C-alpha positions in Angstrom: -37.4 -76.8 87.3 -41.1 -75.8 88.2 -42.0 -72.0 88.5 -42.5 -72.6 92.0 -39.4 -74.1 92.9 -36.5 -72.7 94.4 -34.1 -70.4 92.3 -31.5 -69.8 95.6 -30.1 -71.3 98.3 -28.1 -70.2 101.1 -26.5 -71.7 104.3 -24.0 -70.6 107.0 -20.8 -72.4 107.5 -18.6 -72.5 110.4 -15.2 -70.3 110.3 -13.1 -73.3 110.1 -11.4 -76.0 107.9 -14.3 -78.0 108.7 -16.3 -76.0 106.5 -14.5 -76.9 103.1 -15.6 -80.6 103.0 -18.8 -79.2 103.9 -19.3 -76.8 101.1 -18.5 -79.5 98.8 -21.4 -81.5 99.5 -23.6 -78.5 100.4 -22.9 -77.4 96.5 -24.0 -80.8 95.4 -27.1 -80.8 97.5 -28.0 -77.4 96.3 -27.6 -77.9 92.5 -29.9 -81.0 92.9 -32.5 -79.3 95.1 -32.5 -76.2 92.6 -32.8 -78.9 90.0 -30.1 -77.2 88.1 -29.2 -78.3 84.7 -27.2 -75.2 84.9 -24.0 -76.4 85.8 -21.3 -79.0 85.7 -21.5 -80.0 89.5 -18.0 -81.3 89.8 -16.6 -77.6 88.5 -19.0 -75.9 90.9 -17.9 -77.9 93.9 -13.9 -77.7 93.2 -14.5 -73.7 92.7 -16.8 -73.5 95.8 -14.2 -75.5 98.0 -11.6 -72.9 96.8 -13.8 -69.8 97.5 -14.6 -71.5 101.3 -11.1 -72.4 101.8 -9.6 -68.8 101.0 -12.3 -67.6 103.3 -11.4 -69.5 106.1 -7.8 -69.0 105.5 -7.5 -65.4 104.8 -10.1 -63.9 107.3 -10.3 -63.6 110.8 -12.6 -63.7 113.5 -15.0 -66.4 114.2 -18.1 -64.8 112.1 -19.7 -67.8 109.8 -19.3 -67.9 106.2 -22.0 -68.1 103.9 -22.8 -70.0 100.9 -25.2 -68.7 98.2 -26.3 -70.7 95.2 -28.6 -68.9 92.5 -30.0 -70.7 89.5 -29.9 -68.2 86.4 -31.3 -68.2 83.3 -27.9 -68.8 81.5 -26.4 -70.9 84.6 -25.5 -70.5 88.1 -23.9 -68.0 90.6 -22.1 -69.0 93.7 -21.3 -66.9 96.2 -19.2 -66.7 99.4 -19.7 -64.6 101.8 -17.3 -63.4 104.6 -16.5 -60.7 107.2 -13.2 -59.3 105.6 -14.2 -56.2 103.3 -10.8 -56.3 101.7 -10.7 -57.8 98.1 -9.4 -61.2 97.4 -6.0 -61.2 95.9 -5.7 -61.8 91.8 -9.3 -62.3 91.0 -9.2 -59.7 88.4 -9.0 -60.9 84.9 -6.1 -58.1 84.6 -3.9 -60.6 86.6 -5.0 -63.5 84.2 -1.6 -63.6 82.6 0.1 -64.3 85.7 1.3 -67.8 86.4 1.7 -69.2 89.8 5.3 -70.3 90.8 5.3 -74.3 90.3 7.1 -74.4 93.5 4.6 -73.0 95.6 1.8 -74.3 97.8 -0.7 -71.4 97.3 -1.7 -69.3 94.6 -3.6 -71.7 92.2 -7.3 -71.2 93.8 -8.2 -68.1 92.2 -6.5 -68.9 88.8 -8.9 -72.1 88.8 -11.8 -69.8 89.7 -10.9 -67.3 86.7 -10.2 -70.1 84.3 -13.0 -72.4 85.1 -15.8 -70.0 85.7 -17.7 -68.0 82.8 -17.3 -64.8 85.1 -16.1 -64.1 88.6 -15.7 -61.1 90.8 -16.1 -59.7 94.1 -18.0 -57.0 96.1 -18.4 -55.2 99.3 -21.3 -56.3 101.5 -22.7 -54.6 104.8 -21.1 -57.3 106.7 -17.9 -57.7 104.6 -17.5 -59.1 101.2 -19.0 -61.9 98.7 -16.6 -63.5 96.1 -18.6 -65.1 93.5 -18.5 -67.1 90.3 -20.8 -68.0 87.3 -20.8 -71.4 85.4 -22.5 -71.4 82.1 -25.9 -73.9 81.7 -24.9 -77.4 80.3 -25.7 -77.7 76.9 
């Protein structure tokens, strides 16, 4: 990546199920545009889709969801911003010992994020919250 090249990428997504496949395509584009040897794009695509699906399913209203991808010296960070300030369920590492019920359809997304990312979390923002994960640079 050239010193003048971009180090971050952000786009608004509709607050609808259509945002999920759009986010999958956008994360690949963002990592390519950022010239990111920083992360496994398949993992980035999977985890981004999980965060966007959660934002669509668990937040009300019609405010857009924002996808932010940032290139870091140690990899990349992906954030999904939504309008609900409430924390996501079971994202904390303290809940990492819990296993989802194999008969339930839900409950695996945040487990995937905790397991496959190098770090993850959430923070309040002026307009709601951002849920994020980091992926290490490829070696």
